[in-house]
N, C-alpha and C positions, 0 to 999 in steps of 0.2 A: 759207809762212813758219811757223816753229815758234812755238808758244806757250810761251815759256820759263817762265812762271809755272806752267803745268800740269806741265811737266817737273820743275821744282824741288820741287813739292809732292808728286809721286809718290814712292813708296819707291825708293831707289837700287837698282841691280842687285846691289851687294854685300850690302845688307840682305836682299834677296829670296833670295839664295843661302844666307845664314846662316839666315834664318827664312822659309821659303816660305809663301806665302799659303794658309791652311787652306781657302779656298773653291775653290782650283784642285785638280783631281784630280792625284794624284801618278802619274808614269809608272813602270812596272816596268822596271828597268835591263836585265833579261834579255830582255824583250819588245822593248825598244828596240834592242838589239844584233841580235836576229833580224830585225827590220824592216829595219835598215840593211844587213844581210848579204843579204837578199832583193833589195833595191834594187840593191846592187852586183853581184849575180849576174845580174840582168836586164840591166843596162847592159853587163856583160862579154859576155853571150851575144849581145846585139844588135850590139855592135861586131864580135864574131867572125863572126857571120853576114854582116855587111856586108863584112868583109874577104874572106871566102871567096867571096861573090858577085862581088866585084870581081876576084878572081883567075880565076874561071871565065869571066868575060866577056872577058878579055884573051887567053885561050888559044885 
């Protein structure tokens, strides 16, 4: 069960987007995009390897 008092006393998501918490480290947008691209590439390669392995087994 959620504690609604705690939720309502915290800063709203919109307020956090406008004024981020200075205690939290800020992420570098370029590094974030590179990280996401690497994850996407790894998933793509794994799915492709799985598909190729599946084709080889049926032949």
